[in-house]
C-alpha positions in Angstrom: 126.0 103.9 90.3 129.4 103.9 91.9 130.1 104.0 95.6 133.5 104.6 97.1 134.5 104.1 100.8 135.7 107.1 102.7 137.0 107.5 106.3 134.4 109.1 108.5 135.5 111.8 110.8 133.8 112.1 114.2 134.4 114.7 116.8 138.0 115.9 116.8 138.8 113.6 113.9 137.8 110.4 115.6 135.5 107.8 114.2 132.6 107.0 116.5 131.4 103.4 116.4 128.4 101.7 117.8 130.1 101.4 121.2 131.5 104.9 121.3 134.4 106.9 119.8 137.4 104.9 118.6 141.0 105.7 119.5 142.8 108.1 117.2 145.6 106.5 115.3 148.4 107.8 113.0 149.1 104.5 111.3 147.5 103.7 108.0 145.5 100.5 107.6 147.1 98.0 105.2 144.6 98.0 102.4 141.8 100.0 100.8 138.6 98.1 99.8 137.7 98.3 96.2 134.9 100.8 95.3 131.5 99.1 95.1 129.6 99.9 91.9 126.3 98.8 90.3 124.8 99.9 87.0 121.7 102.0 87.3 119.5 99.4 85.5 120.6 96.7 87.9 119.5 98.8 90.9 116.0 99.3 89.4 115.7 95.6 88.4 116.6 94.7 92.0 114.0 97.1 93.3 111.4 95.6 91.0 112.1 92.1 92.3 111.9 93.3 95.9 108.5 94.9 95.2 107.2 91.7 93.7 108.2 89.8 96.8 106.6 92.4 99.0 103.4 91.9 97.0 103.5 88.2 97.8 104.4 88.9 101.4 101.1 90.8 102.0 99.0 88.6 99.8 100.1 85.6 101.9 99.2 87.3 105.1 95.7 88.5 104.1 94.5 85.4 102.3 93.1 84.0 105.5 91.2 87.2 106.2 89.6 87.0 102.7 88.6 83.5 103.4 87.1 84.5 106.7 85.1 87.2 104.9 83.8 84.5 102.5 82.6 82.4 105.4 85.2 79.7 105.0 87.0 80.6 108.2 83.9 80.5 110.3 81.3 83.2 109.6 79.3 82.2 112.7 82.1 82.0 115.2 81.9 84.5 118.0 84.0 87.6 117.2 86.7 86.8 119.8 87.2 83.3 118.4 87.1 84.3 114.7 89.8 86.9 115.3 92.1 84.1 116.5 92.0 82.6 112.9 94.1 85.6 111.7 96.1 86.7 114.8 96.7 83.7 117.1 98.8 84.4 120.2 101.5 82.1 118.8 102.0 84.6 116.0 102.9 87.3 118.5 105.4 85.1 120.2 107.0 84.1 116.9 107.2 87.7 115.7 108.6 88.9 119.0 111.4 86.3 118.8 112.1 86.5 115.1 112.2 90.1 114.0 115.0 91.2 116.3 117.0 88.1 115.3 116.6 88.9 111.6 117.4 92.6 112.3 120.7 91.5 114.0 121.5 89.2 111.1 120.7 91.8 108.5 123.1 94.3 110.1 126.0 91.8 110.4 125.6 89.0 107.8 124.5 88.4 104.2 121.1 90.0 103.7 120.5 88.1 100.5 121.0 84.8 102.2 118.7 85.9 105.1 116.0 87.0 102.7 116.2 83.7 100.8 115.8 81.8 104.1 112.7 83.9 105.0 111.0 83.2 101.7 111.6 79.5 102.0 110.3 79.5 105.5 107.0 81.4 104.9 106.2 79.5 101.6 106.9 76.1 103.2 104.8 76.9 106.2 102.0 78.3 104.1 101.9 75.2 101.9 102.0 72.8 104.8 99.2 74.6 106.6 96.8 73.8 103.8 97.1 70.1 104.5 96.5 70.3 108.3 93.3 68.6 109.5 90.8 70.7 111.4 91.3 68.4 114.4 94.8 69.9 114.7 93.9 73.5 114.9 96.9 74.2 117.1 99.2 73.0 114.4 97.5 75.3 111.9 98.1 78.3 114.3 101.7 77.2 114.6 102.2 77.1 110.9 100.8 80.6 110.5 103.2 81.7 113.2 106.1 80.4 111.0 104.6 82.4 108.1 104.8 85.4 110.4 108.5 84.6 111.1 109.3 84.4 107.4 107.5 87.6 106.5 109.2 89.4 109.5 112.6 88.5 107.9 111.6 90.2 104.6 109.9 93.2 106.1 112.9 93.8 108.3 115.7 93.6 105.7 114.3 94.5 102.3 113.9 98.3 103.0 117.5 98.5 104.2 118.7 97.0 100.9 116.7 99.6 99.0 118.2 102.3 101.3 121.7 101.1 100.2 120.8 101.2 96.5 119.1 104.6 96.3 119.4 107.9 98.1 117.4 111.2 98.5 114.6 111.7 95.9 115.3 108.4 94.2 114.9 106.6 97.5 111.7 108.3 98.3 110.2 107.3 94.9 111.4 103.7 95.1 110.1 103.4 98.7 106.8 104.7 97.5 106.6 102.0 94.8 107.7 99.4 97.3 105.1 100.3 99.9 102.3 100.6 97.3 102.4 96.8 97.4 101.2 96.8 101.1 97.7 97.8 100.2 97.9 96.1 96.8 99.0 92.8 98.3 96.5 93.1 101.1 93.7 93.8 98.7 94.7 91.0 96.3 95.0 88.7 99.2 91.4 89.4 100.1 90.3 88.9 96.5 92.3 85.7 96.0 91.3 84.1 99.3 87.6 84.8 98.8 87.5 84.0 95.1 89.3 80.7 95.4 87.1 79.8 98.4 83.9 80.5 96.4 85.1 78.8 93.2 86.5 75.6 94.7 84.5 75.4 97.9 87.7 74.8 99.8 89.7 77.7 101.2 92.9 75.6 101.3 93.5 75.9 97.6 94.4 79.6 98.0 97.3 78.6 100.3 98.5 76.0 97.7 98.7 78.6 94.9 101.0 81.0 96.7 104.1 78.7 96.9 104.3 78.6 93.1 104.5 82.4 92.9 107.0 82.4 95.8 109.3 79.9 94.1 109.6 82.3 91.2 110.3 85.1 93.6 113.1 83.1 95.3 114.8 82.4 91.9 114.6 86.1 90.9 116.0 87.2 94.3 119.0 84.9 93.9 119.7 85.8 90.3 119.0 89.6 90.2 119.2 91.2 93.7 122.7 92.2 94.9 123.8 92.6 98.5 125.2 96.1 98.6 127.6 97.3 101.4 125.7 98.9 104.2 125.5 102.7 103.6 126.7 102.3 100.0 124.4 105.0 98.6 124.9 107.6 101.2 126.9 110.6 99.9 128.3 111.2 103.4 127.9 107.7 104.7 130.3 104.8 105.2 130.0 101.4 103.6 130.7 99.0 106.4 132.9 96.0 105.9 133.4 93.1 108.3 131.4 92.6 111.5 130.4 95.6 113.5 132.0 95.9 116.9 128.9 96.9 118.7 126.6 94.5 120.5 122.9 94.1 119.8 122.1 95.7 123.2 124.2 98.7 122.4 122.4 99.1 119.1 119.0 98.9 120.9 120.2 101.4 123.5 121.2 103.9 120.8 117.8 103.5 119.0 115.7 104.1 122.1 117.7 107.3 122.7 116.9 108.4 119.2 113.6 110.3 119.8 112.6 110.6 116.2 112.8 106.8 115.9 110.9 106.3 119.1 108.0 108.7 118.4 107.7 107.6 114.7 107.6 103.9 115.9 104.7 104.8 118.2 102.9 106.5 115.3 103.4 103.5 113.1 102.0 101.3 115.9 98.8 103.4 115.9 98.6 103.0 112.1 99.1 99.2 112.4 96.5 98.9 115.1 93.8 100.5 112.9 94.8 98.8 109.6 94.8 95.4 111.4 91.4 96.0 112.9 90.0 97.2 109.5 91.7 94.3 107.7 89.9 91.6 109.6 86.6 93.2 110.6 85.7 95.6 107.8 84.3 93.0 105.4 82.1 91.6 108.2 81.0 95.1 109.2 80.0 95.9 105.6 78.2 92.6 105.3 76.2 93.1 108.5 75.5 96.7 107.5 73.9 95.6 104.3 71.8 92.9 106.2 70.6 95.6 108.6 69.6 97.8 105.6 67.7 94.9 104.1 70.0 94.7 101.0 71.1 91.1 101.9 69.5 88.2 103.6 71.3 86.8 106.7 73.8 84.1 106.0 72.9 80.8 107.7 74.9 78.4 105.6 78.6 78.6 104.6 80.1 79.6 102.3 78.5 83.1 102.7 78.5 85.8 100.1 82.1 87.0 99.5 81.1 90.2 97.7 82.1 92.4 100.7 85.6 91.0 100.8 85.9 91.7 97.1 84.6 95.3 97.6 86.9 96.0 100.5 89.8 94.4 98.7 89.3 96.6 95.7 88.8 99.6 97.9 92.1 98.8 99.7 94.0 98.4 96.4 92.8 101.7 94.8 93.1 103.9 97.9 96.4 102.3 98.7 98.0 103.1 95.4 96.7 106.6 95.3 97.6 107.2 99.0 101.2 106.0 98.8 101.9 108.0 95.7 100.3 111.1 97.1 102.1 110.9 100.4 105.5 110.2 98.8 105.2 113.0 96.2 103.9 115.5 98.8 106.8 114.6 101.1 109.4 114.9 98.3 108.2 118.3 97.2 107.3 119.8 100.7 110.6 118.9 102.3 112.4 121.1 99.8 110.9 124.1 101.7 110.3 122.5 105.2 112.9 120.0 106.6 110.2 118.7 109.0 107.8 117.9 106.1 107.8 114.1 106.5 106.4 113.8 110.1 104.1 116.8 109.6 102.6 115.0 106.5 102.1 111.8 108.6 100.5 113.8 111.4 98.2 115.7 109.2 97.0 112.6 107.4 96.3 110.6 110.6 94.5 113.5 112.2 92.4 113.8 109.1 91.8 110.1 108.9 90.4 109.9 112.5 87.1 111.9 111.8 86.7 110.1 108.5 86.8 106.7 110.2 84.4 108.0 112.9 81.9 109.3 110.3 82.1 106.0 108.4 81.1 104.1 111.5 78.4 106.5 112.7 76.7 106.9 109.3 76.6 103.2 108.4 73.2 102.6 110.0 71.8 105.6 108.2 73.4 105.7 104.7 75.8 103.1 103.3 77.0 105.3 100.5 78.3 107.9 102.9 79.9 105.2 105.0 81.7 103.8 102.0 83.0 107.2 101.0 84.4 108.1 104.4 85.9 104.6 104.8 87.7 105.1 101.4 88.9 108.5 102.5 90.2 107.1 105.8 92.0 104.3 104.0 93.5 106.7 101.5 94.8 109.0 104.3 96.3 106.0 106.2 98.1 104.8 103.0 99.8 108.2 102.6 102.2 107.3 105.4 103.8 104.0 104.5 106.6 105.2 102.3 107.1 108.4 104.3 107.7 106.6 107.7 110.2 104.3 106.0 112.1 107.3 104.7 112.0 108.9 108.2 113.7 105.8 109.7 116.3 105.6 107.0 117.2 109.2 107.4 117.6 109.3 111.2 119.3 105.9 111.8 122.9 105.1 110.7 123.3 102.5 108.0 124.8 99.8 110.1 121.8 99.8 112.6 118.9 100.0 110.1 118.2 96.3 110.2 117.8 96.4 113.9 115.7 99.6 113.7 113.4 98.0 111.2 113.1 94.9 113.4 112.2 96.9 116.5 109.7 99.1 114.6 108.0 96.0 113.1 108.0 94.1 116.4 106.5 97.0 118.4 104.0 97.8 115.5 102.8 94.2 115.3 102.7 93.3 119.0 100.9 96.5 120.0 99.2 97.1 116.7 97.8 94.7 114.1 98.5 91.5 115.9 96.4 92.4 118.8 93.8 94.8 117.4 91.5 92.2 115.7 91.6 90.2 119.0 90.8 93.3 121.0 87.9 94.4 118.7 86.5 90.9 118.9 86.8 90.9 122.7 85.0 94.3 123.0 82.3 93.3 120.5 81.7 90.0 122.3 81.5 91.8 125.6 79.0 94.3 124.3 77.0 91.5 122.6 76.8 89.3 125.7 74.1 91.4 127.4 72.0 92.0 124.2 69.5 89.9 122.2 71.2 87.7 119.6 70.0 89.6 116.5 71.8 90.8 113.4 71.1 94.4 114.4 72.7 93.9 117.9 75.7 92.1 116.3 76.2 95.0 114.0 75.8 97.7 116.7 78.3 95.8 118.9 80.9 95.6 116.2 80.3 99.3 115.3 80.8 100.4 118.8 83.9 98.3 119.3 85.4 100.0 116.2 85.0 103.5 117.6 88.2 103.2 119.7 90.2 103.0 116.4 89.3 106.7 115.7 90.9 107.7 118.9 94.0 105.5 118.4 94.7 107.0 115.0 94.4 110.5 116.5 97.0 109.5 119.1 99.2 108.4 116.2 99.0 111.8 114.7 100.2 113.3 117.9 103.2 111.0 118.0 104.3 112.2 114.5 103.9 115.8 115.7 106.4 115.0 118.4 108.7 113.3 115.8 108.9 116.7 114.0 110.4 118.3 117.1 113.5 116.0 117.0 113.8 115.2 113.3 116.4 117.7 112.2 118.6 117.0 115.2 118.6 113.3 114.6 119.1 113.6 110.9 122.1 115.8 111.4 123.6 113.4 113.9 123.0 110.4 111.6 124.6 112.2 108.6 127.7 113.2 110.6 130.2 110.7 109.1 127.5 108.1 108.9 127.8 107.3 112.6 127.1 110.5 114.4 124.1 109.5 116.4 126.0 106.6 117.9 127.7 109.1 120.2 124.5 108.9 122.2 125.8 105.7 123.8 129.5 105.8 124.6 131.3 102.8 125.9 135.0 103.2 126.2 137.2 100.3 125.2 135.3 99.2 122.0 137.1 99.7 118.7 135.3 100.9 115.6 135.6 98.9 112.4 136.1 102.2 110.5 139.8 102.1 111.7 140.3 99.5 108.9 139.4 102.0 106.2 142.0 104.3 104.7 141.2 108.1 104.9 140.5 109.3 101.4 138.8 112.0 99.4 136.9 109.8 97.0 134.4 111.4 94.7 130.9 111.5 96.0 128.7 108.6 94.6 126.2 109.2 91.9 122.6 108.7 92.6 121.1 105.5 91.0 
């Protein structure tokens, strides 16, 4: 793969920068940056390493949920308090502060160094949390917040690196593989957490295994993953050099005027809300459903049976792999005939997932088999969207603002989505359970009824993607216009574009990796 820099042309031959159009000049810059190139095999090796780290990222996050399902994190805690084991308020604060910072750094400084720091942070915090005494629960929550900070750095920056290594169909396929490891990592996190808790009788050993795998990931990242110029793989894009002249506030202002980005972010938030609630409460819901049906005895002594965490983990892995591949391939083929294919696919899958989730909940007291089937269908339809929404973001946002865009989408998605949904489900369930007899049947019904709001939230997410389709073509065209076209939405005279330092040229278009 070879990428050459070319001078972008904005309106009337000017080069619009993040702060607005730059002044036209007739003087040539003093030098031309050397073309950046990378062999095809190196690009795929780098993608494989990033996928491996993404696997560890989600395994680390969902290990605690698997231990909770095994009873090690407090099977008998009230739902509201149990949810705090996975999503403490400190996590929200850490994520709110860290993701925009990493997005800013990823747009302006070495992404490889930032990724390395994030891996060191989350692995160190995860290992240290395994040695914290139960008397210092606040310190455990703080360490999990640091894990969230480290994972935010990776989730923010890694997709932008892939976006600069691949383009068009190749990028869609690579993103599909990358996002397969969200459900795979989540499912394996359940399995590892519950299996280690059952085998050793101590949930802390699961947190001590992960740093060994993360040390390997850090070495592979340093040795095999390049840091490509921003926009290097775009056929009409501009590879940025030096520090952008726009401020972070100007980048945010541009993004919030990009309606495709705004509506797709709200759609992703709805997805995150439901997956977060399912991720924490589904194993407990399945366990109590089997108790209600008389298939299991109630658990009065920890550790409890971890079979439900294993079942849900396996279900998440299988449906996740199938769903991500199905969504990416459908998008790749359908957008050849319909340019609005990506948001329409997301909308259709979410609108279909809503009744599946509703039926899974309603049928659980009657027939467990049907409940499992509809739960699997709902998870499959949700998984169809992970790679597609990432492709939407990369196509409607200019290269030099993608890190900030990823950060804002992650921040909004977590704060309004999966960071709060387990807490909210626990709050609703506890409120419903407060006025009822303390029986397993009433606990099950309270949890079932608290879950019903997820079906409505996911339908709202489908509506957000329908609105995304209305603006997609316009925003894509603006983003492709010299690589900086959409930035004309926020004009601030007096700021110079860094593109003035690039010599106008007619370099050959880069080859796809």
